N, C-alpha and C positions, 0 to 999 in steps of 0.2 A: 349390609352393604348398600349404599346409596347410589341405585342406579344413575340418578339424576346427576350426580358429579364424576362417577366412575362408570361409565356405560359399557367400556369393555375390559373389563377389571379381570374376568377370568378369560383363560386362555388365549385370549387376543393380544394379550401384554406381556405374556411370558417370555423369559429371553432363554427356554432351553431349545435343544435342536427339534424336538417334535411340534412344538408350538410353532417356531419358525418354519417349519415345513408347511404345516398348515396354513398358516399365513399367504406363503408365497403362492399356494394353489389357488385360496380364495380371493387374493387379490387379482392373480392372473385371471381368473374366469370372470369375476363379478365386477371389476375396476378396468381392467385392460380389456377385457372382451375376447380371449383367446383360450385357447386350449393348449396343453401340454405338446401335442404335436405339431401344431401351426405357430409357436411363438418363435419370434426374434430374439436375438440377443437384445435389441431395443426395448421389447415387452420384457425381457427379464428385468430389467435395469429398472424399469417403471415400477413393476412388480416389487423390486427388492426393497426400492426407495420407499413404496407406499407403505409398506410392510415394518420398516424400520421407523420412518414418522409416526406411524401408530404407536411405537412404542414410549415416543417423545412427549406426544400431546399431554398426556396426564400430568408426567414431570414439569412441563412448561406451565401448566395453569397451576400447579401446586406451587410454583417460583412466584406466580405473579401473585397469587393470593397472599402469600408470605410476606411479599414486599409492602402490599396494601395494609394489612394487617397490623404491620410493626410500622406503618405510615414513613417508611425507610426514604432516606435520600439516595436518589438515583444519578448514575452518571449516565450523561448524553452525549454520545461520542460522534460529533459531525465530521463526516469526511467525505470528499467527492469521490475517493476511490474504497473499495472493500475487495482485494485480491484473494478471495476465500479458498480458492482450489475446489479440486472435488469433493462432495460432501458425503458421498456414500463410504468411503474409507475411514473419514474421519470420524463419521457419525457411529460406524460399527466399532472403531476402536476405543473411543469414549466411552461408548456403551461397554464395552468390554466383551462384545460377542462377536468379535471377527472370527474365531475357529467355529463356535458354533452355527455362525452363517455360512461358512465353508461347508461344513459337515450336512446341513440343512439342504443346500443348494445340489451338491453332489447326491444326496440319497434322492433325487427328483430329475438326476441326470444332468445338471447345468453347472458349468466350471464358472465358480464366482470370479476368479481373475479375466476373464472374458468379459464378464458382466460388469465388471469396474472399468475396463477400457472404453466401453460405451459412452460413459458419462461425459460430456463437454467441460472445460473449466468456465466456469461464468465470466464473462468479459465484464468485469466490473473495475478493473484495475491497469496500471500500466506497470508498476515497478514496486520501490521500497515503500513508498507512503502507504499504499493500497496493502501490501502485505504486512506491514506493522499495524494497520487497524486489524485486518484479522486475527493477526497474534493478540491484539490486545482483548478484542471481545473472547477469543477462546481463554485467556487467562482469567476474564474476569468472571467468566461462567466457571471455570474450574475451580474457582478460589472464594465461590458464593457471592461475589459484589454485584448489587444491583446495577446492569447495565443495559443500555440500550444503543444500539448503532443506527444512524442516520444517513441514508446517501440516495442514489438516484438509480432506478431500474433499467440500466440502459438498454436499449433493445439489441444493439450490436457492439457496443463496447468501444474500445479503443480501432483496433485493426486485425486481421489474420495476415501476418506477413508470411509473404512467398517471394521467394527468390526467382525472377526471371532472367537467363543471360549475366546472373551474378548481382541483379540490380534489386533493391528492395521493392516490391510493388504491395500495395494495401489492399486487401479485399474485405468486405463487410464477414464480421465474426457475428454468424448467426445463430449465436448459442441457444436461444429461445425457440429454434425452428420447429424441435420437438414437445416444445413445453418445458415446464421446472417443476417437477413432482414435489420439490422443495418448499416451496413458497405457499402461502395461504393469501390469496386474494382479499383484501377487504373493502369493496365498493361503498360500505357504509362511513369508511373513514376516507373523506375526500375534504379539501380545503381549496377555498379560493385564493387565487395567486392572482396579483393584479399589477400592469405594466402600464406605461406611459401616462396620460391623463393631464391632469391639471390640480394645482392646489389651493383650495378657497379659505381664506380667513374668517371665522366666525366668532359672534360674542353670545354669550348666554344673558338670560335675563339680568344677571349681575354685573355683567361687562367683562365677565373672564373671557379670554382670547383662546380660540381652538382652531385645529385645521381639520380640512375635510378633503380627502384624495378623490376627485371627483373624476367622470367622463374616462375613467380607465377601459383597457382591455383586461379581458380574465381568461384565466385556463384553470382547471382542477387539477391537484395533485391527488392520486388516488394511493393509498398505503397497500403494500406486498409485503408480507410478515414470512420469514425464514428463522426457525429456531434454531439456536446456537447451544451447543451440547456441551458443557463442560466434562472435565474426565470423571468418568463414575456415574454419569448420568443425572446427579443428584439436582443440580441447579441447570435450566434451561432459560438462557437469555435470549433477546430478541433482535435481529437485524431487520430494521423496517427501512425498504427501499420505496421512493414516490415515482408514480409513472404518469405523464403528462396526460390529460384529458381534455378535449374540446367541450366550451360549453355549449356548443350544438354540432352535433356532429353531422349533420345534413340539412342542406338549403333546398328545400323541395321547390321552391319557385324557380331558383336556377336551373333546376334539373328538369322542371318542366319546359322551360326555354330551350332546352338542347344545350345547355353550358354544363356539360357534366364535370370538368375540372373543377369550375367556380363552385359547383354544389358541394365539393370537399375540400375546397381550398383552406377555410378556418379548422377544421379537423386536423389537416396535414402539417399548418403551420404551428398550430399548438402543441402537438405530440412530437415536434421536432425536437422539443426541451429534452427529452428523456431518450432521445434517438441514438446519440453517439458520445462516448466519451471525448472531450477535449477535440471540439471540432477545429479545423486549420485556423489559427486566426492570425493569419498572413492578410486576410480582407478584413474590411469593416465589418462587412455582415457576419462573418466568422467571428470575430471578437463580441460583436453585439449578443450573437446567439449562446457564447462561454458566459458572458457576464449574467444573461437570463439565467441559463441553467443554474450557477451558482445561487442566484438569488430565489429561484424556485424552490428547490430541495431546502436551503435553510428557512425559509419563508415557512414552507409548511412543516417543518421539523419544531419551529419555536410554537407556532401556532399548537402543534400537537400536544408539545410540552406544557403548556399553559392552560389546556383544554383538560388534560390530566391532572394536573395540578389544581385546578378548579373545583375539579370534583370532590376534594374533601378538604379544602381551604377557602374560607370565606374573605380574605384579603391578600394582599401580595408580599406582605411582609415576611414571611417564612419562605419566600422561592429561594433564595440563596442558601437557607440550610435544608430545602427539599430537593434541589437539582443544581447539578453541577454541569454545565455546559462546556464542553471539551472542542476548541476547534483546532483541528487536525489542518495546520497550515494556514494559508490565508484565504483561501478557496470561500468559506463561510463567515470572513470577516463582517460583510453585511449585515449579518444578524444582529451586530452590536446594534447598527441604525434601526434594523426591523424590529428588536425587542424595545427598545426606545419608542417607536411609534406605536407598538401595540399599546404600552404602559400608559403613553402621554395622550394618544388620540382616542385608543378606543376604550382605555379604563379609566382616564381622568386624572392619573396622578401627577403630582406636581414634579417638573422636571427635576428638583436636586434630588427627591426621592426615588424618584424611576432610576435617576444615572446611578444611586448609591446601591439599588437592587441589581442593577446591569452589570455592576464592574464585579459585583462579588459575587455574582452567578457565572461569569464567562472567565474561563482561562484560555490560553493559546500556546499552542507548540509550533517554534519555529522549526523550519527543515531545511533552511537553505541560505548562505550568505551571498549567493548569485543575484546581482541586482534586477537581471530581467527575470529571475523567480518569486521576486518581492514585487506581487501586484500592484500595478498603479493604474488605475482607471481615466480615461479621458474624461475632465468634469463635464465636457457637453454631453458625452453619452450618459452618465450617471444624471444629470440633469433630465433629459431626454426619457431613458427609461423609468427611474425612480426618482422624479421630481420632489417628492415628499421627503425622502430618504437624503437627497442631497442638501436640503433646508436642515436636516436634522445634524448632519455631519458639519455644516456651517457652525451650526450653533455648538456644537461640540468642540469645534477647533476654536471658534473664538472666546469661548470661558477659559478653555485651556491655555490658551496663549496669552489672555490677559493674566491668569496665574503665574505664567513662566515670565512674563515682563518684570514681576515685582522682585525676581531673583536674580535677572540677568539684562544688561543693557545691549547685550551682543545681539545685533541685528542678524547676522548669518547664522548664530544659534538659534534665534528664535524661527528663522526659515528652515531651518534643519529639523526642527519639531514640528512643524505645522503639518497638518493633516493633508494639506494643499501643495504640491509642488509647484510653484509659479513660475519656473521657468520653461520657457518654449510654449508649448502645448499642454496647459494646465491639468494637472493629473490630481487623483485621491489615492495617496498612498495608503493601500491597505494593511500595510505593516503596522505602520503607526496606527491606524485605527483599530487593529486587533490588540496591539500592546496597550494602547490608552485604555482600552474598554475592558479590560482583563485584571484579575487582582494577581496574576502567576502568569509569566513568561516562561517558557522553558526551552532549553537546548536539548539536544539530542546527543550528546557526548561533552568528556568534560572540555577538550579543547574548541569544540562548536560552542559551546556556551561561554568561554571565555571571550573568542572571536566576537561572538555577538555583542558583549560588554563593549569591546574596543573598536568596533567597527558601524556595523548597520544600524545597531540600538545604544552607539556611545551617548548621544546627549539625552536620548530618553532614560538611560541608566542612570545618568546625574541625577535627573529628575526624581527618580522613583528608585533609590539604590536596593532595595529589599524586594525589588517584583521578580526579577532574572532567577530562575533557580536551573539546576542541571538534572536533567532525567535521561542516563543513557539508556539508549533503546535496548530492547532484549527480542528473543525469537520465542516460540512455543516449541518446547521441547517433546510436547505430543507429536505434533505435526514433522518437525526436521529431524526426530532422531526414531523414536517409537513407531511412525509410521512409515517414513522414507526410508529408514536403513533396518529393516526387520535381523538382518544377520548380527550387526553390530548391538542392537537393542538386546536381543537373547544372550550374546556373550557378555554384555553389562550385568545383566539381569542375573545371570549364573554366579556371577560373584558377589553383587554387592544387594541383590534383591530387586524389588520394583518400585521402592518408594522415591528414588530418581523422577522419576515419570514427574512427579509433582514437587519436586524439591530438588532441582537439577543441580545445586552444590553438593549434592551427596556424591556427585562424581569424582570428586576430590578424592574419595575413598579408594578410587583405581591407581592413583599416583604411585602406591609400591609396587603395582603390578608392571610397571614401565620396564623394571630389567628383568620379568620373569619370563625365561624363554617359551615355557609353553603358553602362555597369555600372548606374548609378541607373535609366537605363529599362528596362533587362532585370530588374533587380530587383522594379521595378514590374509588370512585366508577369507575372512570377513568381508575384507578390502578388494579382493580380487573377484570375488563372487559379484561386488556391485559393478565391477570393472566390466566384468564379461557383460553384464546386463547393458552398460551404456554402448559397449562396443556392438554389441548386436541393435541397439537403438540407432546408433550412427550408420551402421552398415542399410537399415532398413530405411530411413531418412535422406541419407545424403549419399548411399552409395559408395561408402570411402571403409576400407579394411584398415583396422587400426590393431596396433600390436599390444594386447593387453597386459604385456610387461613393461609396456614404456610408462614413462613418467606423464601421469595425465595432468597436463599444465591447463588448467580452467580461468576464463575470464568471460563471466557471465553478468551483464546486466546492461541498462539503458546505454545505447552508444551517443556517446557525449564527447566533446573534445577534452573536457576537464577529468573524465574517468581515463583517458588516455590510451585508449585502444590502439592508437597509432605507436606509442612507445613499444607495447607488446610487438608491435607487427614490424616496426624496424629492427627491433631485436632478433626477431624470427628470420627477417633478410638476413642479417649479418650472420645468425648460425647458418643458415644455408650455404652463405658463401665459405665459412670456414668448413663445413662438411665437405662441400665441391672442390675446396683446396686440398684438403687432406683427406681422400676418401677412403685411405685405408687405415687411418685410426679407429680405435674401437671406441665408438661414441657412444654413451648413452643414449637409448632413442626416446624421444620426446613427442609426446602427440599434443598439439596446441589446440584447445577447444574455445570457440567463441561462441556466443548468444547473446541476442539482446536487439530491442526494436531502436529505429530511428524515428523522431517526429517527422510526420508528412512532408512539413515546410521547413525542414532542418536540413538543407542540401549538403552542408560539407559533412552532415553524420552519414547520410546516405551515400555518398562519396567514399567513405570510410569501409562501408559495409561492401561496397563495389570492390574497393582495392584488397580487402581481406579475402573474399572468394577469388578473387583473378590469382592473387599470391598463391592461394591453396591450389588451384589448380595447376599451375607452373611445379610447385614444390611436390606434390603429391603424384604427378607423372614423369619426374625426373627418375631416368634408371639409376643415376651416380648416387642419389640419396638413400637408395635401397631400403626404405623402411626407417632410417636414422631419424626422420622428421617427417610428421603427417602434420597438417593443418585442416580444421574442420570448421565451418561456420553452421551452426544449427539452426533452421529459420521456427520463426513462431514461438521464442521464448514465452513460457508461462508455468505456472505454479506446478502442473505436472511435470513438464521437463526438468523442471528444478529438481524434483523428486528423485529422478534419475540419474541427474548430473552431480548434486553435492556429494552423495554418498561415496562416489567413484572417484572423486578428485583428489589428486596427491600433493599438489601444488597450489594455491589460491592468490590470485593477481588481484591486488587490492593497490593499484599503482596512480591514484589521480594526485593531482598537484596539490601540495600540502596547503591546508587550509581552505580548501573547496568541496571536501565532503563533508556534510554533516556528521554523519554517523556512520552509515554502511551498515545492514543487517546481513548480507550475503557473506561478509567475511566472518560472522559469527556461524551462521549455518555451516559453512565448511569447515571451518576449525573443530566445530562440535562433531563433524563427522569424522576428524582426524587428518584433515588438509593441513600442511603446513602453509603460514601466509608469509608471500613475498609482497612487500609493500612501503609505501612512504609512511611518515608520523602522522597522519591525517585522518580525521574523525576518530571512530572507536579504535582504530588500530594502535593509538596511543595506550588505549587502557588494556586492550588484548595482549600487549607485550608486557604490560605490569604483571597481569594474571597467568600468562604462560611463561614469562621468564625469556630475557634477551636472548639466550641461546636456543630456544625454540622457536623463533620467528626470523624471517630474513627481513631486515629493516635497510632501506638506503634513501638516499636524495635529500635535496633540499629542506629545512623545515619550513613551518608555516612563517616564522619571522624571517628566515633568509629568502622566502618566496618575495616578502613585503618589500624588505630592502632591495631586493634585486629589481624588482619593478618600479619602485620609487626613484630608485638612484639613477636611472638610466645609464647603467654600465654594463648591461646585457645585451649582446650584439651576438645573436644565433650565426649569422654569417660566419664570424671569426670562430665561433666554437664549432662548427661543422666544419670548416678548414683544418682545424689541428686535430681532428678525429677521422683518420683514414676508413674505418670501417663505416663508421656515419655516413661518411661522404658517399662511399662507394655505393651502400643500399638506397640514400636518395638519389643518386645518379641512376641506377636501375631502375627506380619507380618513374623518373622525371623522362627517362630515354624512352620508354614504352617497352621494355622486357618483360613486363607482365601485362601489357594491353597492347599487341604487337599490331592488332587491329584499329586501334586510336591512340599512338603514341604519346599525344596531349592529354590524354583523359585525367592523368592525375597531378597535372602542373599546379592546380590551384592549391592542393595538399602541400606539395614541396614548395611552391612559393610561400604560402602562409609560414611554413618553417624556416625558411630563410632570410622572410623580412622581419615577423614579428614575433613568432612563436610564444603567444601569450599565456599558454600553459606550460611552458618550459621543458618541453621534451627532448630538446636539443640537451639543455642542461643537465639533465639528468640520465640521458642516455647511457655514458659510460660507466657510470656506478651502478647503476640497474644491470647491464652487461653481466659486470666481474659478480654482482650478487646472484644474479640468475644460474651463472658458472658455478658458483659456490654450491648452489642448491643441487644441481644437476651432479655436481660432484659428490655430493653426499648420499645423493640417490644409491649409488652405486653399493654403498654399506647398509645392508638391509637391515642389520641389528640396529645400527645409528640412526638411521630413519624413523624406522618403527617405535623405536623408544620416543623420539621427539612427537611421533604423532599422538601416540596414546597419553603424552603429557598435554598436547591440545586438547584430547577430547577431556581429560580428567580436569584439566584446569580453566574451562570456560562456563564452569555452571553459572557464574554471576550473570552473564548475558542472556538470563532467562527472560522473556516479558512476565513472568510470573513475579518476578524480584521488581522489574519495572512498573509494573501495575500497583503493586502495594505501595511501592513511594509514592505514586499518585495519589493514591486513595487516602493516605495516612498526611501527606503534605500538601497536596494542592486540593483535592475534590472533598475531603473531610467524609468519605463514606466507609462503612463497615459491612462486613458479612452479614448475610443476612440465610439461614438456613431455610429450606421448604419446610413448612409443617401442615399441620390441618386448620391452623386459624381460620375464622372468618374475616373478610375484609372490614375496615373501620367503618364508620358510619358515615355516610357522604354530608357535606357542607351544604349550606345555600349557595347557589350559583353567585359566582361573581358578579360584579358591576357589568351589564353591557357585555358580559362573555360570548351570549349567543353570535352578538356581529361577526365573530372571527371564528365561528365554530367548527363543528364537524361535518355531517352530510349536506352537501350543497349550502354550506353557510350555517346550520343549525346543529347546536354542540349534541352528541348522542348523549341517550339518558344514563343516567348516573349508574356505573358498574357495567354499562353495556361491553366495551370493550375488554372489561376483566373475563366475561364468560368466552371469548374469542380468544384466550390468551394478549390481549390487547393487539 
């Protein structure tokens, strides 16, 4: 054994109970600095994390060495969000040592479940975008695909949501308060990020023109690495997050003059870049900060990619064969201009050569058809903050439009193709930029991809008919069934073995069990166990007692008008009225469960949250209802809370306005855990219906084509629809008159007036069919056998919606990467440095020595 490469091979790396127990005690004493009597639960969490991390590092380095040895192509996944969830349970499960760790903890008087509860959710994301990124990292590592995630190490993340008198109030989510035992700081991996300044045109001795970005303000991006453990623990990939560091921490002169705030002003301003996820962009200052955040992490990531590539290659010709950069939405789209800047300005490539390399390296995932979510930055902002990039964008645009004009004389079409929106306040269309600079552009469900071709990218699709492809989203079965739902996971494994954990389509072997009475009873027992856990969680967090035998009707997602929490709530009020009108009827008890955050500046969404909480207060306190209906709004929705909710759900609400949800992944998680979907034909609901069968899903409402026709035809008049539907009108009248807000009867007038006057998201149009479909679902719930059969078929039929399948499709059809199994091979010989590479390098502008980041698992 070579102790230089395997310093803790003996004892400390073993996965057996005794070795784990010994590691726990050693880490507690020698790293945490406590003994067994004085240790708190938080001490034990740090101890357990460090002991588990110990067992990851050698495998992490083996993975890195294998990738270098084969000079393998890597995926670089750039995302503003990585909603990874708690890492202790994930690491234990993927290493296969959950039971051994539990026994080892018990042996020293510690309850592992108590320790797990101490870990905070890393506040690195908001919703589906960030959770998808985390699922993809898990799947890449599980299936040995060389993958690297790049994002921002937010100090406070989005925000912690609390309810005060029913209103959402945002508090800092200080998840790093007690440190993060999973991350490895890399102070030697430090890149300069520039802003502002001016651009100088210079010429060399031969008269060749080039550009120099001068008089800039700089900040450093410092790397923090977190290992991503694949299932089985054989491949460990990396999530690299960037933290902003000031070029000068402290101005001693200002301090001596007594201006203490000025002394640290530069440090504070610089480090704001990695302070908060999605700063409020309702102000110009907030918009600028968000734009700078996007460039900050994108520039650092691309500099890192080029530095790593340059260690073993002497020209950039092979970059597209060695690096696949995936843009997760438009947030990192400025990376296209950044790579062009680095290749042309820093490394001297000709424009056409650099553009060819750039377009073959990048690919772009679109996540939305909502115009406001397809970022468009004011030209004046880009010119001021990134003047050289604006020049590059102009050049890219001019060359592209010159080509486009050769095929069309349609001025309106040329204007739509342009990277610059010339209407009003001129803006840079980042969606068009991402599309033009990528060799593949993918949607995230079949319907979404078709709509991309027909709507937001119709003109670009005509120019590049082979560029748009579909890659329907998926979820990791490790997190969302194996870890989140142990009762059901054990039941499944007892019947078909454990191979489903890495090949989810094997769940299809459960289909014959759907009519097996014994299996049905065990399936119900697992569901009830999960419902009891959720009921206890609800009682603990919002002090509402819910009936475990009621139908758990769940809508958990970001609060947004297009997701139509309002439609669900209006049906809830209508059902409340029905129960009050017929109190002696034998009602199927229903528990409505909501959770989700509203963006701080999104006032209508925050008002919807207040309405949900006010409706819940009235219904839950009404003695006439007598438990037939309960309404719960859980605060601070995150991955950990979702892991409690998803396994307990009976009915999954996926009721967005058709044509507006790109895919959804909550729909997949809930169906996998045996919930029946009630939803529109939107996003991946279309494909879920195809897989589970029309009899095992509750579909209602307008289709995407019907929505488009209704909006364009001008024939939709919500006031007339409301007038013809007494149940809907009664519900709206109650909300408008203050039945749910007696302290302020006018509080919800904006919601009611919006529905009466415009109803852009067609809540009133779909209300009646939604109510009828919901009633059919509730009626089916009376039939225990019929409901359980359909629930089993949902679990058995959604194996295709695995992130493993999605990532493999990306790998073969977009990225061109193949699996690399860790081995003992030494890394390839380093190449001579690339021309001028040190000008954009690592530690304070200088590239690390060859192989330097290999020894630190990069």
